C-alpha positions in Angstrom: -0.2 0.1 0.1 1.3 3.4 -1.0 1.2 6.1 1.8 2.5 9.6 2.5 3.4 11.1 6.0 2.7 15.0 6.0 3.7 17.6 8.9 1.5 20.6 9.4 3.1 24.0 9.5 2.9 27.1 11.4 -0.6 28.3 12.7 -1.6 24.6 13.9 0.0 25.5 17.5 -2.3 25.3 21.0 -1.0 25.5 24.4 -0.8 21.8 25.5 -0.8 20.2 22.2 1.1 16.8 22.5 0.6 16.6 26.3 -1.4 13.3 26.0 1.3 11.5 23.3 3.9 12.9 26.0 2.1 11.1 28.9 1.4 7.9 27.1 4.5 7.1 25.2 8.0 7.0 25.9 9.1 7.2 22.3 7.2 10.7 22.1 8.7 11.6 25.8 12.2 11.1 24.7 11.2 14.1 21.8 10.5 16.4 24.0 13.6 15.9 26.1 15.7 15.7 23.3 13.9 19.0 22.0 14.7 20.7 25.5 18.5 19.6 25.5 19.0 20.3 22.0 18.0 24.0 22.1 19.0 24.8 25.8 15.9 25.8 27.4 12.6 24.3 28.1 10.7 24.1 25.3 8.3 21.4 26.6 7.3 23.7 29.1 6.1 26.5 27.2 4.4 23.8 25.1 2.5 22.3 28.1 2.4 25.5 30.1 2.8 28.5 28.2 0.5 30.9 26.8 -1.0 31.4 23.2 1.0 34.6 23.0 4.1 32.8 23.7 3.5 29.8 21.5 2.7 32.2 18.6 6.4 34.2 18.5 7.5 32.5 15.4 10.8 31.4 16.9 9.1 29.2 19.6 6.2 28.4 17.3 8.3 26.6 14.6 10.5 24.3 16.7 7.4 23.7 19.0 5.2 22.1 15.8 8.4 20.3 14.7 8.4 18.6 18.2 5.2 17.6 18.7 4.9 16.5 15.1 8.0 14.3 15.3 6.7 12.9 18.8 3.8 11.9 17.3 6.2 10.2 14.2 8.1 8.6 16.9 4.7 7.3 18.5 3.5 5.8 15.7 6.6 4.4 14.8 6.9 2.4 18.2 3.1 1.1 18.5 2.8 0.4 14.6 5.3 -2.7 15.3 6.6 -2.7 12.1 9.0 -0.1 10.2 7.2 2.9 8.7 7.9 2.8 4.8 5.6 5.8 3.1 6.2 6.1 -0.5 6.9 9.7 0.1 6.6 12.9 3.0 5.7 16.4 2.2 5.1 19.3 4.9 3.5 22.6 4.7 6.2 25.1 4.7 7.8 24.2 8.3 6.2 20.9 8.0 9.1 20.5 5.0 11.6 21.0 7.4 9.7 18.3 9.7 9.5 15.8 6.8 13.4 16.1 6.4 13.6 14.5 10.0 11.1 11.6 8.7 12.8 11.0 5.9 16.3 10.3 7.7 17.7 13.4 6.0 18.7 15.5 8.9 19.0 14.7 12.7 15.9 15.9 14.7 18.2 18.3 16.8 19.9 19.7 14.0 16.6 20.3 12.2 15.2 22.0 15.4 18.1 24.4 15.8 17.6 25.5 12.1 13.7 26.0 12.7 14.5 27.9 15.6 16.6 30.1 13.6 14.4 30.2 10.7 11.7 31.4 13.0 14.1 34.2 14.5 15.4 35.4 10.8 11.6 35.4 9.7 10.3 37.6 12.6 12.9 40.0 12.3 13.1 40.1 8.3 10.3 42.8 8.2 9.3 45.5 10.8 5.7 44.9 12.3 3.4 46.5 10.2 5.2 46.8 7.3 4.1 43.3 5.9 0.5 41.4 5.6 -0.9 38.1 4.7 -4.6 37.3 3.4 -6.3 34.3 2.5 -8.5 34.8 -0.9 -11.5 31.9 -0.9 -13.3 31.5 -4.1 -10.6 32.4 -6.5 -8.4 30.3 -7.7 -4.6 30.8 -8.3 -4.4 32.6 -11.9 -7.3 34.8 -10.5 -5.5 35.8 -7.5 -2.1 36.6 -9.4 -3.6 38.8 -11.6 -5.4 40.8 -8.7 -1.9 40.8 -7.0 -0.4 42.2 -10.1 -2.8 44.8 -9.9 -2.5 45.7 -6.4 1.2 45.9 -6.3 1.9 49.5 -7.4 5.5 48.9 -7.1 5.0 47.1 -3.8 5.5 43.3 -3.1 2.3 41.1 -3.6 2.0 37.7 -4.3 0.9 34.1 -3.8 2.2 32.9 -1.0 0.1 29.6 -0.3 -2.1 27.3 -2.4 -3.8 25.5 -0.3 -6.6 24.1 -2.4 -7.6 25.0 -5.7 -9.7 27.8 -4.5 -7.9 28.6 -1.3 -5.0 31.2 -2.1 -3.1 33.0 0.8 -1.3 35.9 -0.5 1.5 38.0 1.1 3.8 41.3 0.7 3.3 45.0 1.4 0.7 45.7 3.9 -0.9 48.5 1.6 -0.7 45.9 -1.5 -2.7 43.2 0.2 -5.3 45.8 1.7 -5.8 46.7 -2.1 -6.6 43.3 -2.9 -8.7 42.6 -0.2 -10.8 45.9 -0.9 -10.9 44.3 -4.8 -12.1 41.0 -3.5 -14.9 42.7 -1.3 -15.9 45.1 -4.3 -16.1 42.0 -6.4 -18.0 39.8 -4.0 -17.6 36.6 -6.0 -15.1 35.5 -3.3 -14.2 36.0 0.3 -10.8 37.6 1.8 -9.6 37.2 5.1 -6.9 39.3 6.4 -4.5 36.9 8.7 -3.2 37.4 12.0 0.7 36.9 11.3 3.8 38.3 12.8 5.3 38.7 9.0 4.7 38.3 5.6 6.0 34.5 4.8 6.7 33.2 1.5 7.1 36.1 -0.6 10.2 38.6 -2.0 10.5 40.4 1.6 11.3 37.1 2.6 14.5 36.2 0.4 17.1 37.8 2.9 16.2 35.0 5.2 16.6 32.5 2.2 20.2 33.6 1.8 20.9 33.4 5.6 19.5 29.8 6.1 21.3 29.0 3.1 24.5 29.5 5.1 23.4 27.7 8.1 22.5 24.4 5.7 26.2 23.9 5.2 26.8 23.6 9.2 24.5 20.5 9.1 25.2 16.8 8.1 22.8 15.8 5.5 21.8 12.7 4.0 19.7 11.6 1.1 16.1 10.7 2.2 14.9 7.0 2.7 11.8 8.3 0.6 11.4 11.6 -2.0 10.0 14.5 -0.2 7.6 16.4 -2.3 8.7 20.0 -2.0 6.6 23.3 -1.6 8.3 25.4 -4.2 8.0 22.9 -7.2 5.4 20.2 -6.1 8.5 17.8 -7.4 9.7 14.8 -5.9 13.0 15.2 -4.5 15.5 12.6 -3.7 18.9 14.2 -3.3 21.0 16.5 -0.3 21.8 19.1 -3.3 18.3 19.4 -4.8 17.1 19.3 -1.1 18.8 22.1 -0.1 17.6 24.4 -3.0 14.2 23.5 -2.2 14.2 24.7 1.4 15.9 27.8 0.1 13.2 28.5 -2.9 10.6 27.7 -0.5 11.5 30.6 1.9 10.2 33.2 -0.8 8.5 31.4 -3.2 4.8 30.0 -2.7 3.9 26.9 -0.8 2.3 24.8 -3.5 0.4 22.5 -1.4 -2.5 21.7 -3.3 -0.3 20.9 -6.5 1.6 18.7 -4.2 -0.9 16.7 -3.2 -2.1 16.1 -6.8 1.7 15.3 -7.4 0.9 12.6 -4.6 -2.1 11.7 -6.1 -0.5 11.0 -9.4 2.0 8.7 -7.6 -0.7 6.5 -6.5 -0.7 7.3 -3.2 -3.7 5.8 -1.1 -3.9 7.4 2.1 -2.5 10.4 3.9 -1.1 10.1 7.9 -0.9 13.9 9.1 1.6 13.9 12.2 1.6 16.7 14.5 -1.2 19.3 16.2 -4.5 19.5 14.5 -6.0 18.5 11.2 -5.6 21.5 8.7 -3.8 19.5 6.3 -6.1 16.5 6.5 -8.9 19.2 5.8 -6.8 20.4 2.6 -6.9 16.9 1.3 -10.3 16.4 1.5 -11.1 19.5 -0.6 -8.1 18.4 -3.2 -8.9 15.0 -3.7 -12.3 14.2 -3.0 -13.2 10.5 -1.2 -9.6 10.5 0.3 -9.8 9.9 3.8 -6.5 11.2 5.7 -5.7 10.2 9.3 -4.6 12.9 11.6 -2.4 12.2 14.4 -2.1 14.2 17.3 -4.0 11.9 20.4 -3.7 8.5 21.1 -7.3 7.7 19.3 -6.5 8.7 16.3 -3.1 7.2 16.1 -5.1 3.8 16.8 -6.7 4.5 13.9 -3.7 5.5 11.9 -2.4 1.8 12.7 -5.6 0.1 11.4 -5.1 2.4 8.2 -1.4 0.9 8.4 -2.4 -2.8 8.9 -5.4 -2.8 6.1 -8.2 -3.0 8.5 -9.8 0.6 8.3 
């Protein structure tokens, strides 16, 4: 059976996430302990007992979600009783870094320090109030790109996430994003929602972050992944380290082609998707992109049991 492991990105966080996995599975507990050691502070304490405000700080959010996702992955791995052998792995934005760990390409501790750095760089790249992001629901990518082009007026405004065929997030300068929202509202055929984010991710304003991350990549020991990773920036299957590094660099300031990535996995014959980490956002998007496909989110022990039944062909 062909299945994919998928990993969520920023926005899935909530206080207390992963606590049940921590309490029930030794494999998950060791992940939280490793995270605290790798970062040199009690990340697990912030995850379990911190405020929502603390968890929304990008430099904390990113390693926190990665930790919970890998804890879910290791718990599933320990309980399944057989080796997890996905046909491919993929993640949304930050989740792409998590997929590197699951595919054996980068050690967890190194990936964690990398996304902690990434979060800080992304937070500091654009002054607060200069950038913005908005979700456009009801228009396809071509229509949204046309609106961005009209609204730019010399500023940055571009598609940042293609989450589903008619669910596209835009990113760029606040004025340009606001103009797109005004156009959508005047048109009346779609909905525009300004997002509460700390920075304008996945647009040209983030290119300096990509350049700094590129240097950080060279300080890590990489291996070719044990299964292909579906890259955000190209929706293509990546199998070797040089291409992985380039894909992660491009991802920083390019749109996350999630809808196209899922369709690429469908073309590859994927029969099911297991989402590992907090929430079930990606599972909901999979349902929108490929009707009739049942994804399996795993953030609780009950959900983990359902995923195991699927893996054993008993679901």
